VOTI-75016 format. One record per residue (C-alpha): z, y, x. Coordinates in steps of 0.05 Angstrom, whole numbers, always signed. Last residue first. Layout:
REM residues N
PT      Z      Y      X
PT      Z      Y      X
...
END
This chain:
REM residues 224
PT      Z      Y      X
PT   -292  +5264   +725
PT   -359  +5298   +729
PT   -417  +5257   +756
PT   -431  +5286   +825
PT   -467  +5224   +849
PT   -489  +5184   +789
PT   -458  +5136   +739
PT   -489  +5103   +679
PT   -559  +5106   +710
PT   -571  +5031   +707
PT   -568  +5021   +782
PT   -505  +5064   +788
PT   -467  +5025   +735
PT   -492  +4960   +767
PT   -465  +4982   +834
PT   -398  +4999   +803
PT   -395  +4932   +769
PT   -411  +4897   +835
PT   -351  +4931   +868
PT   -306  +4912   +809
PT   -317  +4838   +819
PT   -367  +4781   +811
PT   -406  +4819   +759
PT   -440  +4778   +704
PT   -444  +4836   +655
PT   -402  +4800   +603
PT   -350  +4773   +652
PT   -340  +4838   +688
PT   -333  +4876   +622
PT   -283  +4825   +596
PT   -239  +4831   +658
PT   -242  +4907   +655
PT   -222  +4906   +581
PT   -161  +4863   +596
PT   -140  +4908   +654
PT   -149  +4969   +609
PT   -104  +4937   +556
PT    -51  +4922   +609
PT    -57  +4994   +634
PT    -42  +5020   +564
PT    -95  +5062   +531
PT   -105  +5137   +521
PT   -176  +5139   +548
PT   -159  +5188   +603
PT    -91  +5159   +620
PT   -111  +5086   +617
PT   -175  +5099   +657
PT   -135  +5135   +709
PT    -85  +5078   +715
PT   -140  +5027   +719
PT   -170  +5067   +776
PT   -229  +5113   +764
PT   -289  +5108   +811
PT   -340  +5138   +764
PT   -374  +5070   +757
PT   -308  +5041   +733
PT   -305  +5096   +680
PT   -376  +5081   +658
PT   -358  +5007   +652
PT   -296  +5024   +611
PT   -336  +5067   +564
PT   -385  +5011   +556
PT   -327  +4965   +539
PT   -304  +5013   +485
PT   -373  +5013   +453
PT   -374  +4937   +455
PT   -412  +4903   +510
PT   -460  +4846   +495
PT   -521  +4889   +502
PT   -503  +4915   +571
PT   -532  +4861   +615
PT   -596  +4861   +574
PT   -608  +4936   +588
PT   -609  +4976   +524
PT   -567  +5033   +550
PT   -612  +5045   +610
PT   -585  +5113   +630
PT   -641  +5162   +645
PT   -672  +5169   +714
PT   -702  +5099   +714
PT   -746  +5091   +775
PT   -694  +5121   +821
PT   -665  +5057   +851
PT   -607  +5068   +898
PT   -619  +5086   +971
PT   -611  +5161   +958
PT   -541  +5144   +932
PT   -519  +5127  +1002
PT   -460  +5175  +1009
PT   -447  +5172   +935
PT   -442  +5096   +939
PT   -390  +5098   +994
PT   -350  +5154   +962
PT   -351  +5116   +896
PT   -326  +5053   +929
PT   -272  +5093   +965
PT   -247  +5119   +898
PT   -247  +5049   +868
PT   -207  +5019   +925
PT   -248  +4970   +966
PT   -220  +4900   +971
PT   -249  +4876   +906
PT   -212  +4824   +864
PT   -231  +4752   +852
PT   -167  +4721   +878
PT   -199  +4703   +945
PT   -222  +4775   +953
PT   -152  +4801   +944
PT   -121  +4749   +990
PT   -171  +4765  +1045
PT   -159  +4839  +1037
PT    -84  +4831  +1040
PT    -93  +4792  +1105
PT   -138  +4845  +1134
PT    -90  +4901  +1114
PT    -30  +4863  +1142
PT    -66  +4855  +1208
PT    -82  +4930  +1212
PT   -156  +4946  +1204
PT   -194  +4953  +1269
PT   -254  +4915  +1244
PT   -258  +4962  +1184
PT   -256  +4929  +1116
PT   -309  +4912  +1066
PT   -317  +4889   +994
PT   -339  +4832   +949
PT   -405  +4820   +984
PT   -465  +4809   +938
PT   -527  +4837   +972
PT   -511  +4906   +945
PT   -444  +4903   +981
PT   -481  +4882  +1044
PT   -527  +4942  +1039
PT   -467  +4988  +1035
PT   -435  +4954  +1095
PT   -500  +4965  +1133
PT   -499  +5038  +1115
PT   -432  +5044  +1151
PT   -386  +5089  +1112
PT   -320  +5063  +1139
PT   -350  +5050  +1208
PT   -341  +4988  +1252
PT   -354  +4936  +1199
PT   -324  +4872  +1171
PT   -353  +4848  +1106
PT   -310  +4804  +1060
PT   -352  +4751  +1026
PT   -331  +4706   +969
PT   -347  +4632   +974
PT   -360  +4591   +911
PT   -434  +4579   +926
PT   -490  +4603   +882
PT   -544  +4597   +935
PT   -563  +4669   +923
PT   -494  +4691   +946
PT   -501  +4654  +1012
PT   -572  +4679  +1022
PT   -555  +4752  +1009
PT   -493  +4749  +1053
PT   -533  +4719  +1110
PT   -585  +4773  +1101
PT   -532  +4827  +1106
PT   -494  +4793  +1162
PT   -552  +4793  +1209
PT   -602  +4737  +1221
PT   -622  +4741  +1294
PT   -571  +4781  +1334
PT   -509  +4804  +1297
PT   -490  +4870  +1264
PT   -455  +4856  +1199
PT   -394  +4814  +1213
PT   -374  +4770  +1155
PT   -304  +4744  +1142
PT   -321  +4689  +1092
PT   -271  +4673  +1038
PT   -256  +4611   +996
PT   -292  +4566  +1045
PT   -347  +4518  +1022
PT   -348  +4479  +1087
PT   -420  +4453  +1089
PT   -456  +4507  +1049
PT   -417  +4562  +1083
PT   -428  +4530  +1151
PT   -503  +4530  +1142
PT   -506  +4603  +1118
PT   -459  +4625  +1173
PT   -502  +4590  +1225
PT   -562  +4630  +1202
PT   -521  +4694  +1204
PT   -494  +4689  +1275
PT   -435  +4665  +1315
PT   -402  +4621  +1264
PT   -330  +4596  +1258
PT   -297  +4543  +1215
PT   -240  +4521  +1170
PT   -191  +4576  +1186
PT   -131  +4565  +1141
PT    -92  +4619  +1104
PT    -26  +4615  +1066
PT    +21  +4601  +1125
PT     -2  +4659  +1168
PT     -4  +4648  +1243
PT    -71  +4612  +1236
PT   -101  +4675  +1206
PT    -80  +4721  +1263
PT   -100  +4673  +1319
PT   -166  +4659  +1284
PT   -182  +4734  +1278
PT   -168  +4744  +1351
PT   -210  +4684  +1372
PT   -268  +4708  +1329
PT   -265  +4776  +1364
PT   -262  +4742  +1432
PT   -323  +4700  +1415
PT   -365  +4761  +1395
PT   -422  +4743  +1348
PT   -377  +4745  +1288
PT   -370  +4700  +1226
PT   -301  +4672  +1210
PT   -298  +4621  +1154
PT   -233  +4623  +1114
PT   -194  +4575  +1070
PT   -140  +4604  +1025
PT    -80  +4559  +1013
END
């Protein structure tokens, strides 16, 4: 059973999400919040598996709430809900620690699949969409280190092959594409990806992509 906290400043929107989730046997709504500060409190109290986080709310918005929840080290994973597929707020929320984002008008089955994916430790955003998102807002990424930071502490534990995998993740390649281009089996790639995420301390693939961009391992326009 996946427990869910719904965060949205619109009561009717929360009601709609609750109706959908309560009609599904493997999800349980454990609480609702109408703004970011309440979401932070409810997250600490209820410890839900997944938080459906609206971004634009009065007072503390979803970005700051995401940042505080992640910084607190809780078990909850955050799925951002946004109006636009390349919303700059969604990008900021990903950098704050969210595990992905979906459009508010996503089909019910897409929302449920996204919740399950996030709860299992996966990222909701497909690798290609992740790259499109980061490319669109690449000017917001740090520019102080133009050359790849190969000696960064979070990379030192990686083997040469694992660094190749991280670069491939940063380029937006799927596991199938990585397998094909590096001449590996998909099961081997999946194992490598898991090890890379563990060694660099990334919660999921989305955070690995952001780290690859931050360290200069992937850049907009990087050839495939």
